[in-house]
VOPAGU-2260 file (C-alpha; in pm, 1 decimal, decimal comma):
REM VOPAGU-2260
SITE   aa  ch    i         X         Y         Z
SITE  MET   A    0      -7,5      13,6      15,8
SITE  ASP   A    1     126,2     347,9     -93,9
SITE  THR   A    2     127,5     597,2     216,1
SITE  MET   A    3     -76,0     895,4     239,9
SITE  ARG   A    4     211,8    1146,8     145,6
SITE  ASP   A    5     257,0     929,3    -178,3
SITE  ARG   A    6    -112,9     938,0    -256,9
SITE  PHE   A    7    -118,6    1308,6    -176,8
SITE  VAL   A    8     165,2    1375,5    -420,7
SITE  ASP   A    9      44,9    1155,1    -706,0
SITE  CYS   A   10    -325,9    1312,7    -669,9
SITE  THR   A   11    -206,4    1671,3    -667,1
SITE  SER   A   12      -0,8    1620,9    -969,9
SITE  ARG   A   13    -278,7    1473,2   -1163,3
SITE  LEU   A   14    -483,9    1763,6   -1018,1
SITE  LEU   A   15    -220,9    2030,6   -1147,0
SITE  ASP   A   16    -278,1    1870,6   -1522,0
SITE  ASP   A   17    -651,0    1899,9   -1504,7
SITE  ASP   A   18    -706,0    2219,1   -1333,0
SITE  PRO   A   19    -544,9    2538,2   -1412,5
SITE  ARG   A   20    -652,4    2737,5   -1108,3
SITE  LEU   A   21    -432,3    2502,5    -854,6
SITE  ALA   A   22     -97,3    2604,4    -735,4
SITE  VAL   A   23     133,8    2444,2    -483,6
SITE  VAL   A   24     349,9    2627,4    -236,1
SITE  LEU   A   25     612,5    2449,1     -65,3
SITE  ALA   A   26     904,0    2562,6     201,2
SITE  ASP   A   27    1177,0    2336,1      55,4
SITE  ILE   A   28    1019,6    2033,3     228,6
SITE  GLY   A   29     842,6    1789,0     -50,7
SITE  VAL   A   30     999,8    1970,5    -339,6
SITE  SER   A   31    1175,5    1643,2    -459,0
SITE  ARG   A   32     876,6    1454,4    -437,1
SITE  PHE   A   33     711,3    1661,8    -702,3
SITE  VAL   A   34    1009,9    1680,9    -907,7
SITE  ASP   A   35     995,0    1302,7    -912,8
SITE  SER   A   36     632,6    1314,0    -988,2
SITE  GLY   A   37     699,6    1512,4   -1318,8
SITE  ALA   A   38     470,7    1791,8   -1170,9
SITE  VAL   A   39     770,7    2070,7   -1162,4
SITE  GLY   A   40     872,7    1979,8   -1496,0
SITE  ARG   A   41     502,5    2017,0   -1644,5
SITE  HIS   A   42     393,6    2316,4   -1413,6
SITE  PRO   A   43     689,6    2502,0   -1323,7
SITE  ASP   A   44     500,4    2843,2   -1294,3
SITE  ARG   A   45     247,8    2684,9   -1042,2
SITE  ILE   A   46     477,0    2496,6    -817,8
SITE  VAL   A   47     670,7    2764,7    -600,0
SITE  ASN   A   48     952,3    2669,9    -353,6
SITE  VAL   A   49     991,9    2986,5    -115,9
SITE  GLY   A   50    1289,1    2817,0      66,4
SITE  ILE   A   51    1287,4    2782,4     455,2
SITE  ARG   A   52    1039,1    3054,6     502,2
SITE  GLU   A   53     723,9    2905,4     635,9
SITE  GLN   A   54     566,7    3243,2     702,1
SITE  LEU   A   55     645,6    3364,8     366,3
SITE  MET   A   56     498,6    3015,2     235,9
SITE  LEU   A   57     142,8    3128,1     378,2
SITE  GLY   A   58     179,3    3471,4     238,7
SITE  VAL   A   59     238,4    3367,3     -90,4
SITE  ALA   A   60     -40,9    3123,0     -69,5
SITE  SER   A   61    -265,7    3427,8      29,7
SITE  GLY   A   62    -139,8    3629,4    -263,5
SITE  MET   A   63    -224,9    3350,4    -508,9
SITE  ALA   A   64    -566,7    3306,6    -381,0
SITE  LEU   A   65    -619,2    3684,1    -404,6
SITE  GLU   A   66    -537,0    3657,5    -776,3
SITE  GLY   A   67    -797,8    3363,8    -810,3
SITE  LEU   A   68    -561,0    3060,4    -799,1
SITE  ARG   A   69    -623,9    2769,1    -554,7
SITE  PRO   A   70    -328,1    2731,8    -325,4
SITE  ILE   A   71    -219,4    2384,9    -188,2
SITE  VAL   A   72      13,8    2423,3      95,9
SITE  HIS   A   73     255,4    2145,8     224,7
SITE  SER   A   74     492,2    2092,0     499,2
SITE  TYR   A   75     541,4    1920,2     817,8
SITE  ALA   A   76     258,3    2002,7    1078,0
SITE  PRO   A   77     479,5    2245,1    1314,0
SITE  PHE   A   78     591,8    2445,8     996,9
SITE  LEU   A   79     275,0    2460,3     837,4
SITE  VAL   A   80      18,9    2534,8    1136,0
SITE  GLN   A   81     209,1    2633,8    1420,5
SITE  ARG   A   82     520,5    2838,9    1315,4
SITE  PRO   A   83     316,9    3059,5    1057,4
SITE  PHE   A   84     -17,2    3053,1    1269,3
SITE  GLU   A   85     -35,4    3440,0    1240,9
SITE  GLN   A   86     -32,9    3430,9     869,2
SITE  ILE   A   87    -303,3    3160,3     856,3
SITE  LYS   A   88    -519,1    3383,1    1090,5
SITE  LEU   A   89    -463,7    3697,4     909,7
SITE  ASP   A   90    -361,2    3641,9     556,9
SITE  LEU   A   91    -608,1    3390,2     501,5
SITE  GLY   A   92    -884,0    3398,3     758,5
SITE  HIS   A   93    -904,6    3756,7     814,4
SITE  GLN   A   94    -927,9    3840,4     441,7
SITE  GLY   A   95   -1144,5    3566,4     398,2
SITE  LEU   A   96    -939,8    3357,9     139,5
SITE  GLY   A   97    -942,5    2980,5      72,1
SITE  ALA   A   98    -652,2    2746,4      71,5
SITE  VAL   A   99    -576,0    2381,6     127,6
SITE  LEU   A  100    -318,5    2292,4     409,2
SITE  VAL   A  101    -179,6    1961,0     378,7
SITE  SER   A  102      60,2    1850,8     681,4
SITE  ILE   A  103     276,0    1550,5     734,7
SITE  GLY   A  104     439,5    1430,2    1044,8
SITE  ALA   A  105     104,9    1409,4    1234,4
SITE  SER   A  106     164,9    1407,3    1639,3
SITE  TYR   A  107     513,3    1244,6    1634,5
SITE  ASP   A  108     560,3    1029,7    1329,8
SITE  THR   A  109     903,9    1158,7    1288,1
SITE  ALA   A  110     963,1    1140,5    1687,5
SITE  GLY   A  111    1322,0    1074,7    1607,3
SITE  GLU   A  112    1400,3    1431,7    1478,4
SITE  GLY   A  113    1314,0    1576,8    1813,2
SITE  ARG   A  114    1051,7    1800,2    1955,3
SITE  THR   A  115    1078,1    2021,7    1678,0
SITE  HIS   A  116     892,2    1781,1    1445,2
SITE  GLN   A  117     609,9    1703,7    1683,4
SITE  ALA   A  118     268,9    1877,0    1662,9
SITE  PRO   A  119      -2,3    1704,7    1868,8
SITE  GLY   A  120    -138,6    2046,7    1900,7
SITE  ASP   A  121    -217,7    2122,6    1552,2
SITE  VAL   A  122    -546,8    2047,7    1530,9
SITE  ALA   A  123    -643,1    2230,1    1834,3
SITE  LEU   A  124    -484,2    2556,2    1743,5
SITE  LEU   A  125    -636,2    2547,8    1399,5
SITE  ALA   A  126    -999,9    2488,2    1523,3
SITE  THR   A  127    -949,9    2817,7    1741,8
SITE  LEU   A  128   -1002,3    2988,1    1396,3
SITE  PRO   A  129   -1336,8    3030,5    1221,0
SITE  GLY   A  130   -1444,5    2884,0     883,7
SITE  TRP   A  131   -1182,9    2583,1     878,5
SITE  ARG   A  132   -1279,3    2236,7     738,3
SITE  ILE   A  133   -1025,4    1999,0     913,2
SITE  HIS   A  134    -986,0    1643,8     796,7
SITE  VAL   A  135    -804,4    1348,6     942,1
SITE  PRO   A  136    -811,3    1082,1     720,9
SITE  GLY   A  137    -715,3     718,6     814,8
SITE  HIS   A  138    -616,4     561,2     454,9
SITE  PRO   A  139    -458,3     693,8     133,9
SITE  ALA   A  140    -788,7     640,2     -64,8
SITE  GLU   A  141    -965,6     879,1     173,0
SITE  VAL   A  142    -671,4    1129,2     139,8
SITE  GLU   A  143    -746,0    1131,9    -255,7
SITE  GLU   A  144   -1125,1    1161,1    -188,3
SITE  LEU   A  145   -1092,9    1457,5      48,6
SITE  LEU   A  146    -829,0    1632,3    -142,5
SITE  GLY   A  147   -1020,8    1633,7    -454,2
SITE  ARG   A  148   -1315,1    1764,9    -281,5
SITE  ALA   A  149   -1093,9    2050,3    -128,7
SITE  ALA   A  150    -923,0    2148,1    -444,7
SITE  SER   A  151   -1233,5    2196,8    -622,0
SITE  SER   A  152   -1397,1    2422,3    -340,0
SITE  ASP   A  153   -1293,1    2768,2    -228,1
SITE  GLU   A  154   -1294,6    2665,6     131,4
SITE  ARG   A  155    -993,8    2698,7     394,6
SITE  VAL   A  156    -942,5    2309,0     434,8
SITE  TYR   A  157    -677,9    2132,6     657,5
SITE  ILE   A  158    -589,4    1762,8     575,6
SITE  ARG   A  159    -354,8    1580,7     847,9
SITE  LEU   A  160    -165,6    1307,2     676,8
SITE  ALA   A  161       3,5    1024,6     898,6
SITE  GLU   A  162     196,6     744,3     866,6
SITE  ASP   A  163     -25,9     508,2    1048,8
SITE  VAL   A  164    -329,6     372,2     838,6
SITE  ASN   A  165    -636,0     178,6     882,2
SITE  ASP   A  166    -686,5    -138,9     698,4
SITE  SER   A  167    -927,9     -31,3     453,0
SITE  ALA   A  168   -1069,8     308,6     354,6
SITE  LEU   A  169   -1434,5     447,1     412,9
SITE  PRO   A  170   -1642,6     676,9     238,1
SITE  VAL   A  171   -1559,5     986,7     402,7
SITE  ALA   A  172   -1639,4    1274,1     148,1
SITE  ASP   A  173   -1966,7    1377,8     332,1
SITE  GLY   A  174   -1768,6    1445,1     662,3
SITE  LYS   A  175   -2042,3    1224,8     844,9
SITE  LEU   A  176   -1996,4     968,8    1151,5
SITE  ILE   A  177   -1963,3     617,7    1004,5
SITE  PRO   A  178   -2131,4     344,6    1221,2
SITE  ILE   A  179   -1879,5      50,5    1219,3
SITE  ARG   A  180   -2001,0    -164,9    1512,2
SITE  ARG   A  181   -2320,6    -152,9    1731,0
SITE  GLY   A  182   -2324,5    -189,6    2088,5
SITE  ARG   A  183   -2514,8    -134,9    2412,3
SITE  ARG   A  184   -2290,3     -31,9    2662,4
SITE  GLY   A  185   -2171,3     290,6    2503,0
SITE  ILE   A  186   -2013,1     454,6    2202,4
SITE  VAL   A  187   -1645,3     485,9    2111,1
SITE  ILE   A  188   -1561,8     760,5    1842,7
SITE  ALA   A  189   -1254,0     674,4    1641,0
SITE  VAL   A  190   -1088,8     978,7    1449,3
SITE  GLY   A  191    -861,2     897,5    1126,7
SITE  PRO   A  192    -603,4     637,5    1175,9
SITE  THR   A  193    -703,1     519,2    1549,7
SITE  LEU   A  194    -979,6     302,2    1391,4
SITE  GLU   A  195    -795,7     -21,7    1398,7
SITE  ARG   A  196    -666,3      29,1    1735,2
SITE  VAL   A  197   -1006,6     128,7    1868,8
SITE  LEU   A  198   -1166,5    -200,8    1699,4
SITE  GLN   A  199    -886,6    -407,5    1865,3
SITE  ALA   A  200    -912,5    -226,5    2208,8
SITE  THR   A  201   -1280,6    -294,0    2194,9
SITE  SER   A  202   -1299,1    -652,5    2080,6
SITE  GLY   A  203   -1541,9    -843,3    2292,3
SITE  LEU   A  204   -1681,3    -525,2    2435,1
SITE  ASP   A  205   -2063,9    -456,1    2390,3
SITE  VAL   A  206   -1974,2    -104,1    2266,8
SITE  GLY   A  207   -2057,1      65,2    1939,4
SITE  VAL   A  208   -1789,7     209,7    1731,0
SITE  LEU   A  209   -1819,1     510,3    1498,2
SITE  TYR   A  210   -1564,9     667,0    1250,6
SITE  THR   A  211   -1488,7     997,7    1139,1
SITE  ALA   A  212   -1214,4    1166,3     920,3
SITE  THR   A  213   -1353,0    1507,7     953,2
SITE  VAL   A  214   -1352,3    1683,1    1300,7
SITE  ARG   A  215   -1454,2    2019,0    1178,4
SITE  PRO   A  216   -1743,7    2078,8    1131,1
SITE  PHE   A  217   -1803,6    1814,9    1377,8
SITE  ASP   A  218   -2113,6    1568,0    1298,7
SITE  ALA   A  219   -2338,7    1674,6    1559,7
SITE  ALA   A  220   -2658,8    1540,2    1405,3
SITE  GLY   A  221   -2495,2    1197,9    1323,3
SITE  LEU   A  222   -2374,8    1156,8    1680,8
SITE  ARG   A  223   -2728,2    1243,6    1843,1
SITE  ALA   A  224   -2884,6     990,7    1599,8
SITE  LEU   A  225   -2635,8     728,0    1654,3
SITE  THR   A  226   -2610,5     741,5    2044,5
SITE  SER   A  227   -2853,2     620,2    2254,8
SITE  ARG   A  228   -2644,3     527,8    2559,3
SITE  PRO   A  229   -2502,9     803,5    2784,6
SITE  ASP   A  230   -2112,9     683,4    2789,1
SITE  VAL   A  231   -1898,4     808,9    2530,2
SITE  VAL   A  232   -1530,0     763,5    2445,4
SITE  LEU   A  233   -1349,0     994,2    2206,6
SITE  VAL   A  234   -1017,1     852,9    2055,2
SITE  GLU   A  235    -812,9    1119,9    1881,6
SITE  PRO   A  236    -448,8    1107,6    1734,8
SITE  TYR   A  237    -365,5    1443,0    1869,4
SITE  LEU   A  238    -421,7    1655,9    2159,9
SITE  GLU   A  239    -664,2    1496,9    2414,0
SITE  GLY   A  240    -977,3    1678,9    2447,1
SITE  THR   A  241    -957,6    1874,8    2107,4
SITE  SER   A  242   -1323,9    1764,6    2010,3
SITE  SER   A  243   -1459,4    1722,0    2373,7
SITE  ALA   A  244   -1652,6    2056,9    2337,8
SITE  GLU   A  245   -1831,5    1954,1    2033,0
SITE  VAL   A  246   -1925,9    1626,3    2171,7
SITE  SER   A  247   -2087,5    1782,8    2455,6
SITE  ALA   A  248   -2246,4    2018,3    2272,8
SITE  SER   A  249   -2396,6    1760,8    2073,0
SITE  LEU   A  250   -2537,6    1581,2    2349,6
SITE  ALA   A  251   -2619,0    1896,8    2584,0
SITE  ASP   A  252   -2960,9    1799,2    2649,2
SITE  ARG   A  253   -2886,1    1456,1    2757,9
SITE  ARG   A  254   -2715,4    1302,8    3054,4
SITE  HIS   A  255   -2365,5    1160,3    2942,1
SITE  ARG   A  256   -2024,4    1088,9    3035,0
SITE  LEU   A  257   -1736,3    1173,1    2807,2
SITE  LEU   A  258   -1382,2    1008,6    2826,7
SITE  ALA   A  259   -1154,2    1199,9    2599,7
SITE  LEU   A  260    -833,3    1001,8    2476,9
SITE  GLY   A  261    -549,3    1154,2    2275,1
SITE  VAL   A  262    -194,1    1255,0    2327,6
SITE  PRO   A  263    -182,6    1420,6    2693,6
SITE  ARG   A  264     -76,4    1774,8    2779,7
SITE  THR   A  265     245,5    1676,5    2902,8
SITE  GLU   A  266     567,8    1689,6    2682,4
SITE  HIS   A  267     719,1    1326,5    2622,0
SITE  ARG   A  268    1080,8    1398,7    2642,0
SITE  HIS   A  269    1202,4    1111,9    2453,5
SITE  TYR   A  270    1266,1    1016,1    2080,5
SITE  GLY   A  271    1180,0     665,3    1967,7
SITE  SER   A  272     929,8     539,5    1715,0
SITE  ARG   A  273     560,0     652,5    1664,0
SITE  HIS   A  274     456,9     288,7    1816,8
SITE  GLU   A  275     659,5     361,3    2115,9
SITE  HIS   A  276     503,3     690,3    2173,0
SITE  ASP   A  277     160,0     542,9    2127,8
SITE  ALA   A  278     242,7     311,8    2383,3
SITE  ALA   A  279     385,4     564,5    2613,0
SITE  HIS   A  280      62,4     761,0    2600,7
SITE  ALA   A  281    -161,5     457,4    2621,3
SITE  LEU   A  282    -301,8     522,5    2290,4
SITE  ASP   A  283    -195,6     154,5    2147,8
SITE  ALA   A  284    -454,4    -101,9    2162,5
SITE  ALA   A  285    -366,3    -233,6    2512,9
SITE  GLY   A  286    -359,8     143,0    2671,2
SITE  LEU   A  287    -700,6     198,7    2508,9
SITE  ARG   A  288    -869,1    -109,5    2645,0
SITE  ALA   A  289    -751,6     -67,3    2978,8
SITE  ARG   A  290    -878,6     296,5    3022,6
SITE  ILE   A  291   -1199,7     207,6    2828,3
SITE  ASP   A  292   -1254,4     -61,4    3054,5
SITE  ALA   A  293   -1178,7     159,7    3365,7
SITE  PHE   A  294   -1442,3     404,7    3228,9
SITE  LEU   A  295   -1730,6     156,2    3141,0
SITE  THR   A  296   -1718,5      14,7    3485,5
SITE  ARG   A  297   -1703,9     320,0    3716,2
């Protein structure tokens, strides 16, 4: 299976061939991949590398949007969202301009590079701004589906790529919660690439499992329609509690309990692999099972 990033580059290269409105803005990272795909050779005027200048990358993208282009901006999550956050807020948001931001690195996919390349707070940070559609795909085919829709729109869209993938893709274009398994003791919401771990963790438990690759806007109507029990577990592959307010607001008129699981709000000062970080944060299948069991038996 190709990776989410492979699929992003291939899909974007094809979209550039078909849509003269599209442009790609990079800050050194990812340039070689678009050279290898042939896109740079075919569209040298619509793939712009600004060098290691992330704030400028967003400024150039907003200028392109002002001129009627549809920019796709790509880098590691901390360099795409956190470092140029003011430019995202002002150059795009305040001016009402659209763009597609596509990140790699997820929370700690490249933990071996140190804290500079980790961004568990990216979705929570971007969600503070109005008007953003935020996707967290769990499979390369979902990346292609979401990217194609984003490229043809004028919205502000964030697509978060990860190395971890689910076994199969699901239809995610409409942004709705998808029922995977039914159960009577509660509901577990699995976001993006957490689905396989959630299914392993809940094996043998009488709980329902819902899946989503879109966290903003959150499918409140879907959650209300699919939730009949008061116990809800939210599993997100980034900062814990990022979507807690959305879940609670969806069920505000119903008595319910919520357990929000994700990357804790403490800095894990170690390198290691993403799997080792998952285990350290109790976000692997064993850690999730222990916490879900404890929650349901309280």
